[in-house]
C-alpha positions in Angstrom: -131.7 -7.0 43.6 -132.0 -3.5 44.3 -131.0 -2.3 47.7 -131.5 1.2 49.2 -129.6 2.5 52.5 -131.6 5.2 54.1 -130.3 7.2 56.9 -131.8 9.9 59.3 -130.1 12.5 61.6 -130.8 15.4 63.8 -127.7 17.5 63.4 -128.8 20.1 65.9 -127.3 22.7 63.8 -125.6 22.1 60.4 -122.7 24.6 60.6 -122.0 23.2 64.1 -121.9 19.7 63.0 -119.8 20.6 59.9 -117.3 21.5 62.4 -117.3 17.9 64.0 -117.0 15.5 61.1 -120.4 15.8 59.4 -118.9 15.3 55.9 -116.6 12.3 57.0 -119.5 10.8 58.9 -122.0 11.0 55.9 -119.0 9.7 53.7 -118.6 6.8 55.9 -122.3 6.2 56.2 -122.6 6.2 52.4 -126.5 6.3 52.0 -128.7 6.5 49.0 -130.7 8.9 51.1 -130.1 11.0 54.1 -132.5 13.1 56.1 -131.4 15.5 58.6 -133.6 17.6 60.9 -132.9 20.6 63.0 -130.6 22.1 60.4 -131.1 25.9 61.9 -129.8 27.6 58.8 -131.4 29.8 55.8 -131.0 28.8 52.4 -128.5 31.7 51.5 -126.2 30.4 54.3 -126.0 27.0 53.4 -122.1 26.4 52.6 -121.5 24.8 49.1 -119.9 21.7 50.4 -122.9 20.7 52.2 -125.2 21.8 49.7 -124.1 19.3 47.1 -121.8 16.8 48.7 -120.0 14.6 45.8 -122.4 12.2 44.0 -125.6 14.0 46.0 -128.1 16.4 45.2 -130.2 18.0 48.1 -133.2 20.0 48.9 -133.4 22.2 52.0 -136.8 23.4 53.7 -135.7 26.1 56.3 -137.9 27.7 59.0 -139.0 31.4 58.5 -137.5 32.0 61.8 -133.8 32.4 61.7 -131.5 29.6 63.5 -134.5 27.4 64.1 -135.7 24.2 63.1 -135.3 23.1 59.3 -134.9 20.0 57.3 -133.0 18.7 54.5 -132.7 15.6 52.3 -129.4 14.4 50.3 -130.0 12.0 47.7 -128.1 10.2 44.8 -131.0 8.6 42.8 -133.3 10.8 41.0 -136.7 11.4 42.6 -139.8 11.7 40.9 -141.0 14.5 42.9 -139.9 16.5 46.1 -142.6 18.5 47.9 -142.8 20.7 51.0 -146.4 22.1 50.3 -147.9 19.8 52.6 -145.7 21.0 55.5 -145.8 24.6 54.8 -149.6 25.0 53.9 -150.9 22.8 56.8 -148.2 22.6 59.4 -146.8 26.0 59.4 -143.7 27.9 58.6 -141.0 26.0 60.7 -139.6 23.8 57.7 -140.4 20.5 59.5 -141.0 18.0 56.8 -140.0 17.1 53.3 -141.7 14.6 51.1 -139.7 13.0 48.4 -141.4 10.4 45.7 -138.8 7.8 44.6 -141.4 5.8 43.0 -140.9 2.5 44.9 -141.8 4.7 48.0 -142.4 8.1 49.2 -139.6 9.2 51.6 -140.6 11.5 54.6 -138.1 13.5 56.3 -139.8 15.1 59.5 -138.7 17.0 62.4 -141.7 16.8 64.7 -142.2 19.5 67.3 -141.0 19.2 70.9 -143.9 19.9 73.3 -141.7 20.8 76.3 -141.6 24.6 76.2 -145.4 25.3 77.1 -149.1 23.9 76.9 -149.5 25.9 73.5 -146.5 23.9 71.9 -147.9 20.6 73.2 -151.0 21.2 71.6 -149.2 22.1 68.3 -147.3 19.0 68.4 -150.3 16.9 68.8 -152.1 18.8 65.9 -148.9 18.3 63.9 -149.0 14.5 64.8 -152.7 14.1 63.8 -152.4 16.2 60.5 -149.3 14.2 59.5 -151.0 10.9 60.3 -154.1 11.9 58.3 -151.7 12.6 55.2 -149.8 9.4 55.5 -153.4 7.4 55.7 -154.7 9.1 52.5 -151.3 8.4 50.6 -151.3 4.9 51.7 -155.1 4.5 50.8 -154.0 4.9 47.1 -151.6 2.1 47.3 -148.3 4.0 47.9 -145.6 2.4 49.8 -144.3 5.0 52.7 -140.8 5.5 54.6 -141.4 7.8 57.5 -138.1 9.0 59.1 -137.0 11.5 61.7 -137.0 13.0 65.2 -140.4 12.2 66.4 -139.6 13.8 70.0 -141.4 11.0 71.6 -140.1 7.5 73.2 -142.9 5.1 72.3 -142.4 2.6 74.8 -140.4 2.1 78.4 -137.8 0.3 76.5 -137.2 3.1 74.5 -135.7 5.5 77.4 -133.6 4.8 80.2 -135.7 6.3 83.0 -139.3 5.7 82.0 -141.1 6.2 85.7 -139.3 9.5 86.2 -140.2 11.0 82.8 -144.2 10.2 82.7 -145.1 13.7 83.3 -142.6 15.2 80.9 -143.3 16.1 77.2 -141.7 13.1 75.2 -143.1 10.3 77.4 -146.5 11.8 78.0 -149.3 9.3 77.9 -151.2 11.2 75.2 -147.9 11.4 72.9 -147.4 7.8 73.4 -151.1 6.9 72.5 -150.6 8.8 69.2 -147.9 6.6 68.5 -150.0 3.7 69.4 -152.6 4.9 66.8 -150.0 5.4 64.2 -148.9 1.9 64.6 -152.5 0.7 64.6 -152.8 2.6 61.3 -150.3 -0.1 59.6 -147.0 1.9 60.2 -144.2 -0.4 61.5 -141.3 0.7 63.8 -138.4 -0.9 61.7 -135.6 -1.0 64.4 -138.2 -2.8 66.9 -139.1 -5.0 64.0 -135.5 -6.5 64.1 -134.4 -5.7 67.6 -135.9 -5.9 70.9 -132.6 -4.9 72.9 -132.9 -2.4 75.8 -130.7 0.3 76.3 -130.5 1.5 72.5 -131.0 5.1 72.3 -130.5 8.0 69.6 -130.7 11.0 71.8 -128.8 12.2 74.9 -128.8 15.3 76.9 -125.5 17.3 76.9 -125.8 17.5 80.6 -124.8 15.0 83.4 -122.4 13.0 80.9 -125.5 11.3 79.8 -124.0 10.1 76.6 -120.9 8.7 78.4 -123.3 6.8 80.8 -125.7 5.7 78.0 -128.8 7.8 79.9 -130.6 8.4 76.6 -134.2 8.1 74.8 -134.7 6.6 71.4 -137.0 9.2 69.6 -135.4 9.0 66.2 -137.2 6.3 63.9 -137.8 4.7 60.6 -141.3 3.6 60.2 -142.5 1.9 57.1 -146.1 1.2 55.7 -147.0 -2.5 56.3 -146.5 -3.4 52.6 -142.4 -2.8 53.0 -142.2 -5.0 55.9 -141.0 -7.9 53.5 -138.5 -5.7 52.1 -136.8 -4.3 55.5 -133.1 -6.1 55.3 -131.7 -4.0 58.2 -132.1 -1.3 60.6 -129.7 0.3 63.1 -128.8 3.0 65.6 -125.4 4.5 64.8 -124.6 5.5 68.4 -120.9 5.9 67.9 -121.3 8.6 65.4 -120.7 11.8 67.2 -121.1 15.4 66.4 -124.8 16.1 67.6 -126.9 15.3 70.7 -128.4 12.7 68.4 -126.8 9.9 66.4 -128.0 8.6 63.1 -130.5 5.9 62.5 -130.6 3.9 59.5 -132.8 1.4 57.1 -131.9 -0.9 54.6 -134.4 -1.9 52.2 -134.2 -4.7 49.5 -136.4 -5.1 46.5 
């Protein structure tokens, strides 16, 4: 049996999280593939210890704007192809998506936009959502299996945040954002954590204010979705809320073939 351990983590700045035990947490998780978001670094600035941790290669997709956005994928199994062309050509120069073809499945590591800054950014977020879904559907229609991971910047259901009522008019839980999540699921993509776990109070992000993490006043906005053909292969999914270093914690997925 072939088992894949996958992880995703918004690190909120790779240089900051390196000072808070990132490499030790990475070693403890020991994933076959780790996608990170919000790297906030340019390629020439990437420190050697994190560019190629022991046993891993990596690919980085940095934003044109310095100290902003960015994604990276670490892998210890050789991929068939790595691409950032779709994100760069269609979604802009913010370094938000990396697509890695591992043969058995295509892995997406994505940092979806935050819509809170302005109406313009919310519009960009929704356009990013729509164009990404179209890309996923096109690939799935060719028979490819997909694993779609990262920071979606939206809590899908009331169970996915501590205070749903008071956040209904806030980007991240707006009806229009949640409606896109509904369409995403209706298109055949499955939330692996909810597939296995219906517990409330499981979150992946907490504001740094108000001792929110200590009080577990959080949001679940980091996900692993799979195309429906992979559902029989889902052997585990978790939220590693004891792993510190960022305002997000890692989320994981285990696949068995």
